[in-house]
NUNUKOL-758541 format. One record per atom (N, C-alpha, C): x, y, z negated; residue in one letter. Coordinates in steps of 0.05 Angstrom, whole numbers, padded with zeros to 5 digits, always signed. Layout:
NUNUKOL-758541
XYZA ...
This chain:
NUNUKOL-758541
+00067-00767+01095R +00051-00789+01105R +00027-00778+01119R +00021-00789+01143V -00001-00780+01159V -00021-00803+01162V -00046-00797+01158V -00068-00816+01161V -00090-00805+01179V -00107-00822+01190F -00128-00812+01207F -00152-00831+01205F -00175-00821+01214Q -00199-00838+01217Q -00217-00825+01238Q -00232-00841+01252V -00252-00832+01272V -00279-00839+01261V -00297-00819+01261L -00324-00822+01251L -00344-00822+01274L -00361-00842+01274A -00382-00844+01294A -00405-00826+01285A -00425-00821+01303P -00448-00805+01294P -00460-00816+01269P -00467-00798+01251G -00478-00807+01225G -00456-00809+01204G -00431-00805+01211G -00409-00805+01191G -00398-00833+01185G -00405-00853+01202R -00395-00880+01197R -00367-00883+01208R -00347-00892+01192P -00319-00896+01202P -00319-00916+01225P -00307-00908+01246E -00306-00925+01270E -00277-00936+01273E -00257-00920+01265A -00230-00929+01266A -00215-00915+01243A -00198-00931+01229V -00184-00921+01205V -00155-00930+01207V -00136-00911+01200S -00108-00918+01200S -00102-00939+01178S -00083-00956+01183E -00076-00977+01164E -00066-00965+01138E -00053-00942+01139T -00042-00930+01115T -00063-00921+01095T -00088-00918+01104L -00109-00911+01086L -00118-00935+01069L -00114-00959+01079G -00124-00983+01065G -00154-00983+01063G -00164-00987+01038D -00193-00988+01035D -00204-00961+01027D -00188-00940+01028R -00198-00914+01022R -00208-00900+01047R -00223-00879+01044R -00234-00864+01067R -00230-00834+01062R -00226-00820+01084L -00224-00791+01083L -00252-00779+01080L -00255-00760+01061P -00282-00748+01057P -00290-00729+01079P -00316-00727+01083L -00327-00708+01102L -00345-00689+01087L -00336-00664+01084S -00352-00645+01069S -00374-00634+01086S -00395-00622+01073G -00417-00610+01088G -00408-00587+01105G -00388-00572+01095R -00377-00550+01111R -00364-00559+01136R -00348-00581+01134A -00334-00592+01157A -00354-00603+01177A -00375-00616+01167A -00396-00628+01185A -00411-00606+01200A -00417-00584+01185A -00432-00561+01198A -00415-00548+01219A -00389-00543+01213R -00372-00531+01233R -00367-00549+01257R -00365-00575+01252A -00361-00594+01274A -00385-00594+01292A -00409-00590+01281A -00434-00589+01297A -00433-00565+01316A -00418-00544+01308R -00416-00521+01325R -00391-00523+01342R -00377-00545+01341G -00353-00549+01357G -00328-00536+01346G -00328-00530+01320E -00305-00516+01307E -00289-00535+01289E -00263-00533+01290P -00246-00550+01272P -00247-00538+01244P -00240-00555+01224T -00240-00546+01196T -00215-00557+01182T -00201-00539+01168F -00178-00546+01152F -00186-00546+01123F -00180-00567+01108E -00187-00568+01080E -00165-00582+01064E -00165-00577+01038T -00148-00592+01020T -00166-00610+01003T -00161-00636+01005V -00179-00656+00992V -00162-00673+00973V -00176-00687+00955T -00164-00706+00937T -00176-00734+00942T -00160-00753+00948L -00170-00780+00953L -00173-00795+00927L -00185-00819+00929A -00187-00836+00905A -00158-00843+00896A -00153-00841+00871G -00126-00845+00860G -00112-00819+00855G -00124-00797+00863G -00112-00770+00857G -00093-00760+00878G -00090-00773+00901E -00072-00763+00921E -00084-00739+00936E -00068-00718+00937R -00077-00693+00951R -00068-00694+00980R -00086-00683+00997M -00080-00683+01026M -00091-00657+01039M -00077-00650+01060R -00087-00628+01077R -00101-00642+01101R -00127-00635+01104L -00144-00651+01122L -00154-00633+01145L -00152-00643+01170L -00163-00629+01193L -00186-00646+01204L -00210-00634+01206T -00233-00648+01217T -00239-00635+01244T -00238-00651+01265L -00239-00640+01293L -00261-00654+01308L -00280-00639+01319P -00301-00653+01336P -00289-00660+01363P -00297-00684+01373V -00289-00694+01399V -00313-00694+01418V -00312-00678+01439P -00336-00677+01457P -00338-00704+01472P -00358-00718+01465A -00363-00744+01479A -00393-00751+01475A -00401-00771+01487K -00429-00780+01484K -00429-00809+01475K -00437-00813+01451P -00444-00793+01430P -00419-00780+01419P -00423-00756+01407A -00400-00741+01396A -00388-00755+01372A -00362-00753+01369R -00348-00765+01347R -00331-00743+01333R -00322-00750+01309L -00304-00733+01294L -00278-00748+01289L -00256-00733+01292V -00230-00744+01286V -00219-00728+01262V -00210-00743+01241Q -00199-00731+01218Q -00170-00740+01215Q -00152-00720+01211V -00124-00726+01208V -00115-00713+01181V -00102-00729+01164G -00094-00718+01139G -00064-00722+01135G -00052-00702+01121V -00023-00703+01115V -00021-00701+01084V -00007-00721+01072A -00005-00722+01043A +00013-00700+01033A +00006-00689+01010F +00022-00669+00997F +00045-00680+00980F +00048-00706+00980A +00068-00718+00962A +00096-00707+00968A +00104-00705+00994G +00130-00695+01001G +00133-00665+00994G +00111-00650+01000V +00111-00622+00994V +00113-00617+00964V +00096-00633+00949D +00097-00630+00920D +00124-00637+00908D +00136-00658+00919H +00163-00666+00910H +00183-00644+00916H +00182-00633+00940A +00201-00611+00947A +00196-00587+00930A +00170-00581+00924L +00164-00558+00907L +00174-00563+00879L +00171-00587+00869T +00180-00593+00842T +00211-00590+00840T +00224-00601+00861V +00254-00599+00861V +00262-00569+00863V +00247-00554+00879Y +00253-00525+00882Y +00249-00511+00855Y +00227-00517+00841L +00222-00504+00815L +00243-00512+00795L +00250-00538+00795E +00271-00546+00776E +00298-00533+00782E +00304-00530+00808T +00328-00516+00816T +00328-00487+00806T +00304-00474+00811L +00302-00447+00802L +00305-00445+00771L +00293-00465+00757G +00295-00465+00728G +00323-00466+00718G +00341-00478+00734V +00369-00479+00727V +00385-00455+00737V +00380-00448+00762L +00396-00427+00775L +00389-00399+00764L +00363-00394+00758V +00356-00367+00750V +00369-00360+00723V +00366-00377+00702P +00380-00370+00677P +00410-00368+00680P +00421-00387+00697L +00450-00387+00702L +00458-00360+00715L +00443-00353+00736G +00449-00328+00750G +00446-00303+00732G +00425-00303+00715L +00422-00281+00696L +00445-00280+00676L +00454-00304+00667G +00476-00304+00648G +00502-00294+00661G +00507-00303+00686L +00531-00294+00700L +00529-00264+00706L +00505-00255+00713A +00502-00226+00718A +00507-00209+00693A +00496-00219+00670A +00500-00205+00645A +00530-00204+00637A +00543-00228+00640A +00571-00229+00634A +00588-00211+00652A +00581-00213+00678G +00596-00195+00697G +00591-00166+00692G +00566-00159+00686G +00560-00131+00680G +00574-00121+00655G +00575-00139+00634A +00590-00131+00610A +00620-00127+00616A +00631-00145+00632W +00659-00143+00639W +00665-00117+00654W +00647-00112+00674L +00650-00087+00690L +00647-00063+00673L +00628-00063+00654A +00624-00040+00637A +00648-00035+00619A +00660-00057+00608R +00684-00054+00591R +00707-00044+00608R +00709-00054+00632S +00732-00045+00649S +00728-00015+00656S +00703-00007+00662A +00699+00021+00669A +00703+00040+00645A +00696+00030+00621L +00697+00048+00598L +00725+00047+00584L +00742+00028+00592R +00768+00026+00578R +00784+00052+00581R +00785+00065+00605P +00800+00090+00606P +00787+00112+00589P +00761+00112+00587V +00747+00132+00570V +00754+00128+00541V +00755+00102+00532Q +00762+00097+00505Q +00791+00105+00499Q +00809+00100+00518A +00836+00109+00514A +00838+00140+00512A +00823+00154+00528M +00822+00183+00527M +00811+00192+00500M +00791+00178+00490S +00779+00186+00464S +00799+00182+00441S +00814+00160+00442R +00834+00155+00421R +00856+00177+00422R +00865+00184+00446T +00885+00205+00448T +00874+00232+00438T +00849+00238+00445A +00837+00264+00437A +00834+00265+00407A +00828+00242+00394R +00825+00243+00365R +00851+00248+00351R +00874+00240+00363R +00900+00244+00350R +00910+00273+00353R +00898+00288+00371I +00906+00316+00374I +00892+00333+00354I +00907+00349+00339S +00895+00367+00318S +00907+00395+00321S +00897+00413+00304A +00906+00441+00305A +00935+00443+00298A +00945+00424+00281E +00973+00425+00273E +00992+00416+00295E +00981+00400+00314D +00998+00390+00336D +00981+00388+00361D +00983+00409+00377L +00968+00410+00402L +00985+00403+00426L +01008+00390+00421T +01026+00384+00443T +01017+00358+00458T +01000+00342+00446G +00991+00317+00459G +00974+00323+00483G +00977+00305+00503R +00961+00308+00527R +00949+00281+00535R +00927+00282+00550L +00914+00257+00560L +00930+00247+00584L +00934+00221+00585A +00949+00209+00607A +00932+00208+00632A +00944+00214+00655L +00931+00212+00681L +00938+00184+00693L +00917+00172+00705R +00921+00145+00717R +00932+00147+00745R +00929+00171+00757G +00939+00174+00784G +00920+00164+00806G +00895+00159+00798T +00875+00149+00817T +00861+00172+00831T +00861+00196+00820G +00848+00219+00832G +00818+00218+00829G +00807+00200+00811D +00778+00198+00809D +00768+00219+00788D +00742+00216+00781E +00730+00235+00763E +00743+00235+00735E +00752+00211+00726L +00766+00210+00700L +00792+00225+00700L +00807+00224+00723D +00831+00239+00725D +00825+00269+00725D +00804+00277+00739H +00797+00305+00739H +00788+00315+00711H +00774+00297+00697L +00766+00304+00669L +00791+00307+00652L +00810+00288+00654A +00835+00290+00638A +00850+00315+00645A +00852+00323+00670E +00865+00348+00678E +00852+00372+00665E +00825+00372+00666T +00810+00394+00654T +00815+00396+00624T +00814+00373+00610L +00819+00373+00581L +00848+00381+00575L +00867+00372+00591N +00895+00380+00587N +00899+00410+00590N +00885+00421+00610A +00887+00450+00614A +00875+00465+00590A +00852+00455+00580M +00840+00467+00556M +00858+00465+00532M +00871+00442+00529L +00890+00439+00506L +00913+00458+00509L +00923+00462+00533A +00945+00481+00537A +00937+00509+00529A +00913+00517+00537R +00903+00543+00529R +00900+00546+00499R +00890+00524+00486L +00887+00525+00457L +00914+00526+00443L +00933+00511+00454Q +00960+00512+00442Q +00972+00540+00444Q +00968+00553+00467E +00978+00580+00471E +00964+00600+00452E +00938+00596+00448A +00923+00613+00430A +00933+00609+00401A +00936+00584+00393F +00946+00579+00365F +00974+00589+00361F +00991+00586+00381D +01019+00597+00379D +01018+00627+00376D +01000+00640+00391H +00997+00669+00388H +00988+00677+00360H +00969+00661+00350V +00959+00667+00323V +00981+00664+00302V +00997+00643+00306R +01019+00638+00287R +01040+00661+00288R +01047+00669+00313R +01066+00691+00316R +01055+00717+00304R +01029+00722+00308F +01016+00746+00297F +01017+00745+00267F +01011+00722+00255A +01011+00720+00226A +01039+00724+00215A +01060+00713+00229A +01087+00717+00220A +01095+00746+00221A +01088+00759+00244D +01095+00788+00247D +01081+00805+00226D +01055+00798+00221A +01040+00814+00202A +01052+00811+00174A +01060+00786+00167A +01072+00781+00141A +01098+00797+00138A +01114+00798+00160H +01139+00813+00159H +01134+00843+00155H +01114+00853+00171E +01108+00882+00169E +01098+00889+00141E +01082+00872+00129L +01072+00878+00102L +01093+00874+00080L +01112+00855+00085R +01132+00850+00065R +01151+00874+00061R +01157+00889+00082T +01176+00911+00080T +01167+00933+00062T +01143+00945+00065P +01134+00966+00047P +01129+00956+00019P +01119+00931+00016L +01114+00921-00010L +01140+00917-00026L +01161+00908-00012T +01187+00904-00025T +01198+00931-00033T +01195+00951-00016A +01205+00978-00023A +01189+00989-00047A +01163+00985-00047L +01146+00994-00069L +01154+00981-00095L +01158+00955-00094K +01165+00940-00118K +01193+00949-00129K +01212+00952-00109G +01239+00961-00118G +01239+00988-00131G +01224+01007-00120G +01223+01034-00132G +01212+01033-00160G +01191+01018-00164I +01178+01017-00190I +01197+01003-00211I +01210+00982-00201E +01229+00968-00220E +01252+00986-00228E +01263+01002-00210V +01284+01020-00217V +01275+01041-00237V +01250+01051-00232A +01240+01072-00250A +01235+01062-00278A +01230+01036-00281L +01224+01024-00307L +01248+01015-00322L +01271+01015-00310R +01295+01004-00324R +01305+01023-00347R +01299+01049-00344A +01308+01068-00365A +01288+01092-00365A +01291+01107-00387D +01274+01131-00389D +01282+01151-00368D +01263+01162-00355R +01269+01182-00334R +01254+01208-00341R +01264+01229-00329D +01251+01255-00333D +01226+01256-00315D +01208+01273-00321P +01183+01274-00306P +01187+01278-00276P +01207+01293-00268A +01212+01298-00240A +01219+01271-00225A +01235+01255-00239T +01242+01229-00227T +01218+01211-00224T +01201+01211-00244Y +01176+01195-00242Y +01158+01204-00220Y +01157+01231-00218R +01140+01242-00196R +01151+01233-00169R +01178+01233-00166E +01190+01225-00140E +01185+01195-00135E +01186+01179-00156V +01180+01150-00152V +01151+01147-00144V +01133+01162-00158L +01105+01159-00150L +01099+01169-00122L +01113+01191-00114R +01109+01201-00087R +01118+01180-00067R +01142+01168-00071S +01152+01148-00053S +01134+01124-00052S +01124+01116-00076S +01106+01093-00078S +01080+01099-00062S +01070+01124-00064L +01046+01131-00050L +01050+01129-00020L +01074+01137-00011E +01080+01135+00018E +01079+01105+00027E +01091+01088+00010E +01091+01060+00017E +01062+01048+00017E +01046+01057-00003V +01018+01048-00004V +01003+01057+00021V +01008+01082+00029D +00995+01092+00054D +01003+01075+00078D +01029+01067+00078R +01039+01051+00100R +01025+01023+00100R +01022+01012+00076V +01008+00986+00074V +00979+00989+00083V +00966+01011+00076I +00938+01015+00084I +00936+01017+00114I +00955+01032+00127R +00954+01034+00156R +00958+01007+00169R +00976+00990+00158L +00980+00964+00169L +00955+00946+00166L +00942+00949+00143A +00917+00933+00138A +00895+00942+00158A +00893+00968+00163E +00874+00978+00182E +00880+00968+00210E +00906+00968+00217D +00914+00958+00244D +00907+00928+00247D +00911+00913+00225L +00905+00884+00226L +00875+00880+00229L 
């Protein structure tokens, strides 16, 4: 809504828009002083009844000089601002909620392959190193990580197999002299023997003991 009034010298209203009714636009000391210097003034004023307006006070060069005041009500602007704030009050929480939900969904989608890899890795143990992490075939960083871990598991499996073979070979190598040593002693103890026989058994046993010592040193 636009209103106006024309002020004669001395500040007396000379013409007033019908939309103002019995109200008048105020003339501040600052606007009057600037008008005396021929300068326009923009102000925000409040009329009787609490209506806010943006007011322009403009000097008109004439004899005698007059002032023209034009005001625009803030009602439309205030209403638009209120609607805007109410809209923001609804859209901002809604947008934040949707962003949080979308972020959580994206995070779960991105971490799902990692969780699957973790479950597979937990099932792999020293007793069974044959398990491998599945590749998705996308060629991304997760696939590269899975390939690296699979290569590491393959090396670990090879090392464990080597340890198992070594332990089996060592057990076989130790079992042979110990069996011979035990057999010789058992034979010597089955009946009374002459001293020469006992010495031969002890000599043979000593050889087997030396063999076991060398195997232990090699191990």
